[in-house]
Z-matrix of the N, CA and C atoms (Angstrom, degrees):
N
C 1 1.456
C 2 1.525 1 111.52
N 3 1.328 2 116.41 1 -45.70
C 4 1.446 3 119.90 2 -176.76
C 5 1.524 4 111.70 3 -65.20
N 6 1.329 5 117.15 4 -37.53
C 7 1.465 6 121.18 5 179.15
C 8 1.531 7 109.69 6 -65.75
N 9 1.326 8 116.21 7 -42.10
C 10 1.461 9 120.03 8 -179.54
C 11 1.532 10 110.53 9 -64.00
N 12 1.317 11 117.54 10 -41.06
C 13 1.458 12 120.98 11 179.44
C 14 1.521 13 110.47 12 -64.20
N 15 1.316 14 116.56 13 -40.48
C 16 1.458 15 120.46 14 179.28
C 17 1.529 16 110.47 15 -64.60
N 18 1.337 17 117.03 16 -37.92
C 19 1.458 18 121.21 17 177.00
C 20 1.517 19 111.56 18 -64.37
N 21 1.324 20 116.64 19 -39.59
C 22 1.465 21 120.37 20 177.14
C 23 1.518 22 111.09 21 -64.96
N 24 1.315 23 116.87 22 -37.49
C 25 1.470 24 119.51 23 178.26
C 26 1.523 25 110.92 24 -66.55
N 27 1.314 26 116.50 25 -38.91
C 28 1.465 27 119.98 26 177.95
C 29 1.516 28 111.45 27 -64.99
N 30 1.325 29 116.16 28 -41.75
C 31 1.465 30 120.31 29 177.24
C 32 1.520 31 110.41 30 -65.28
N 33 1.318 32 116.21 31 -41.49
C 34 1.459 33 120.10 32 178.16
C 35 1.520 34 112.33 33 -63.18
N 36 1.322 35 116.41 34 -41.75
C 37 1.467 36 120.52 35 178.25
C 38 1.527 37 110.76 36 -64.47
N 39 1.330 38 116.20 37 -40.96
C 40 1.466 39 119.96 38 178.66
C 41 1.526 40 110.80 39 -63.98
N 42 1.330 41 116.78 40 -42.94
C 43 1.468 42 119.91 41 178.52
C 44 1.519 43 111.36 42 -63.64
N 45 1.336 44 117.11 43 -38.89
C 46 1.459 45 120.67 44 178.37
C 47 1.529 46 111.01 45 -63.38
N 48 1.320 47 117.03 46 -45.20
C 49 1.470 48 121.04 47 -179.97
C 50 1.529 49 110.45 48 -65.10
N 51 1.332 50 117.18 49 -42.14
C 52 1.465 51 120.58 50 178.80
C 53 1.517 52 110.78 51 -62.74
N 54 1.337 53 117.49 52 -41.92
C 55 1.464 54 120.75 53 179.75
C 56 1.526 55 111.31 54 -63.71
N 57 1.324 56 117.17 55 -42.33
C 58 1.465 57 120.54 56 179.66
C 59 1.526 58 110.66 57 -65.56
N 60 1.342 59 116.96 58 -44.50
C 61 1.464 60 120.17 59 179.51
C 62 1.530 61 111.63 60 -66.24
N 63 1.326 62 117.36 61 -37.38
C 64 1.460 63 120.58 62 177.86
C 65 1.518 64 110.62 63 -65.55
N 66 1.333 65 117.46 64 -39.38
C 67 1.461 66 119.84 65 177.50
C 68 1.519 67 111.46 66 -65.06
N 69 1.312 68 116.88 67 -41.71
C 70 1.471 69 119.91 68 179.03
C 71 1.527 70 110.14 69 -63.24
N 72 1.332 71 117.47 70 -44.17
C 73 1.464 72 120.41 71 178.33
C 74 1.526 73 110.91 72 -63.84
N 75 1.341 74 116.77 73 -41.95
C 76 1.468 75 120.80 74 178.80
C 77 1.531 76 110.77 75 -62.12
N 78 1.324 77 116.72 76 -45.77
C 79 1.465 78 120.66 77 179.74
C 80 1.523 79 110.95 78 -63.02
N 81 1.324 80 117.00 79 -40.31
C 82 1.463 81 119.82 80 178.43
C 83 1.526 82 110.92 81 -62.23
N 84 1.337 83 116.59 82 -51.22
C 85 1.465 84 119.34 83 -178.13
C 86 1.521 85 111.99 84 -65.67
N 87 1.327 86 117.20 85 -30.73
C 88 1.457 87 120.36 86 -179.87
C 89 1.519 88 111.73 87 -75.88
N 90 1.328 89 117.90 88 -41.23
C 91 1.456 90 120.80 89 -170.62
C 92 1.527 91 115.26 90 -105.75
N 93 1.331 92 118.60 91 -28.51
C 94 1.458 93 119.61 92 -169.77
C 95 1.524 94 113.87 93 -118.13
N 96 1.299 95 118.74 94 12.45
C 97 1.458 96 119.03 95 179.21
C 98 1.517 97 109.50 96 -131.67
N 99 1.338 98 115.14 97 169.82
C 100 1.466 99 119.05 98 178.88
C 101 1.519 100 111.97 99 -75.78
N 102 1.323 101 117.32 100 -5.08
C 103 1.465 102 122.50 101 -179.08
C 104 1.529 103 112.53 102 -89.82
N 105 1.322 104 117.73 103 6.93
C 106 1.461 105 121.61 104 -173.83
C 107 1.518 106 114.43 105 -56.37
N 108 1.333 107 116.63 106 -46.45
C 109 1.461 108 119.22 107 -178.05
C 110 1.527 109 111.53 108 -67.06
N 111 1.317 110 117.09 109 -38.92
C 112 1.465 111 120.65 110 178.30
C 113 1.532 112 111.06 111 -66.10
N 114 1.333 113 116.53 112 -40.81
C 115 1.466 114 120.69 113 177.51
C 116 1.524 115 109.89 114 -62.50
N 117 1.318 116 117.91 115 -42.51
C 118 1.461 117 121.47 116 178.51
C 119 1.524 118 111.28 117 -64.24
N 120 1.319 119 117.07 118 -41.19
C 121 1.462 120 119.93 119 178.87
C 122 1.526 121 111.40 120 -63.92
N 123 1.329 122 117.40 121 -42.43
C 124 1.466 123 119.94 122 178.25
C 125 1.528 124 111.47 123 -67.22
N 126 1.330 125 116.68 124 -34.12
C 127 1.462 126 120.05 125 177.59
C 128 1.523 127 110.93 126 -63.97
N 129 1.317 128 116.29 127 -47.09
C 130 1.462 129 120.31 128 179.49
C 131 1.527 130 109.95 129 -65.82
N 132 1.312 131 117.28 130 -41.27
C 133 1.463 132 120.85 131 177.65
C 134 1.527 133 111.00 132 -59.24
N 135 1.315 134 117.38 133 -44.93
C 136 1.461 135 121.20 134 178.66
C 137 1.518 136 112.37 135 -64.45
N 138 1.337 137 117.14 136 -41.32
C 139 1.466 138 120.43 137 179.79
C 140 1.523 139 110.86 138 -64.40
N 141 1.320 140 117.29 139 -44.22
C 142 1.465 141 120.79 140 178.91
C 143 1.528 142 110.28 141 -65.80
N 144 1.324 143 117.68 142 -39.36
C 145 1.461 144 120.96 143 179.14
C 146 1.528 145 111.07 144 -62.36
N 147 1.320 146 117.29 145 -43.35
C 148 1.468 147 120.71 146 179.07
C 149 1.526 148 110.45 147 -64.96
N 150 1.319 149 117.42 148 -43.18
C 151 1.465 150 121.35 149 178.89
C 152 1.530 151 111.23 150 -61.07
N 153 1.315 152 117.16 151 -46.23
C 154 1.457 153 120.44 152 -179.70
C 155 1.530 154 111.88 153 -70.58
N 156 1.329 155 117.39 154 -31.53
C 157 1.457 156 120.61 155 175.47
C 158 1.529 157 110.63 156 -63.73
N 159 1.320 158 117.15 157 -44.25
C 160 1.464 159 120.87 158 178.16
C 161 1.526 160 110.28 159 -64.44
N 162 1.323 161 117.18 160 -42.32
C 163 1.465 162 121.08 161 178.29
C 164 1.527 163 110.71 162 -61.96
N 165 1.316 164 117.93 163 -43.73
C 166 1.451 165 121.71 164 177.75
C 167 1.514 166 112.33 165 -64.97
N 168 1.335 167 117.03 166 -37.83
C 169 1.457 168 121.37 167 178.41
C 170 1.534 169 110.65 168 -64.29
N 171 1.329 170 116.15 169 -42.17
C 172 1.466 171 119.97 170 177.27
C 173 1.524 172 109.93 171 -62.46
N 174 1.326 173 117.31 172 -44.33
C 175 1.465 174 120.81 173 178.76
C 176 1.515 175 111.87 174 -62.45
N 177 1.318 176 117.65 175 -43.09
C 178 1.471 177 121.21 176 179.23
C 179 1.525 178 110.65 177 -63.60
N 180 1.324 179 116.05 178 -41.35
C 181 1.456 180 120.40 179 179.79
C 182 1.528 181 110.66 180 -64.18
N 183 1.325 182 116.84 181 -42.09
C 184 1.460 183 120.36 182 178.17
C 185 1.521 184 111.10 183 -66.62
N 186 1.327 185 117.32 184 -36.45
C 187 1.460 186 121.98 185 -178.66
C 188 1.521 187 112.13 186 -69.05
N 189 1.319 188 117.34 187 -39.04
C 190 1.453 189 120.66 188 -173.91
C 191 1.524 190 113.83 189 -96.78
N 192 1.320 191 118.41 190 -2.00
C 193 1.464 192 120.80 191 -179.76
C 194 1.525 193 109.70 192 -71.21
N 195 1.334 194 116.92 193 140.68
C 196 1.461 195 118.78 194 177.63
C 197 1.527 196 110.56 195 -68.28
N 198 1.322 197 114.45 196 148.36
C 199 1.466 198 118.96 197 179.76
C 200 1.524 199 110.00 198 -70.12
N 201 1.308 200 114.09 199 143.20
C 202 1.453 201 119.39 200 176.00
C 203 1.518 202 108.69 201 -85.33
N 204 1.312 203 115.25 202 133.45
C 205 1.455 204 119.02 203 178.39
C 206 1.524 205 108.70 204 -85.68
N 207 1.325 206 115.26 205 138.76
C 208 1.458 207 119.38 206 179.15
C 209 1.525 208 108.69 207 -73.99
N 210 1.314 209 115.06 208 133.49
C 211 1.450 210 120.02 209 177.70
C 212 1.521 211 108.37 210 -87.93
N 213 1.310 212 115.43 211 130.75
C 214 1.451 213 119.57 212 179.53
C 215 1.521 214 109.37 213 -82.86
N 216 1.318 215 114.52 214 139.81
C 217 1.448 216 120.45 215 177.11
C 218 1.521 217 108.90 216 -80.45
N 219 1.299 218 115.59 217 139.05
C 220 1.460 219 117.05 218 176.96
C 221 1.525 220 110.32 219 -68.25
N 222 1.325 221 116.32 220 136.39
C 223 1.458 222 119.51 221 -179.85
C 224 1.523 223 109.23 222 -83.30
N 225 1.282 224 114.81 223 152.06
C 226 1.462 225 119.46 224 178.96
C 227 1.506 226 109.70 225 132.08
N 228 1.295 227 115.00 226 174.94
C 229 1.456 228 120.04 227 -175.70
C 230 1.518 229 113.11 228 -95.06
N 231 1.308 230 118.16 229 15.46
C 232 1.456 231 120.45 230 -178.17
C 233 1.522 232 112.25 231 -70.81
N 234 1.291 233 114.23 232 160.94
C 235 1.459 234 119.53 233 -179.34
C 236 1.468 235 108.73 234 -86.62
């Protein structure tokens, strides 16, 4: 158990460092280089693609889901 927890902490630390370095690189390319407009365009393109992918996935799931059968209520005066 202790070894597994330590491994998770190492993975978590690595992910944290990667996220911070990726943000610094993104901010540099967006604000301090001649590639800023291209980086912004790719960012917006990626965001719209993810949004439309989720929307399409929801539509596909609704389209292919089996129909729910209506349950009939038992007739009578019971509670």
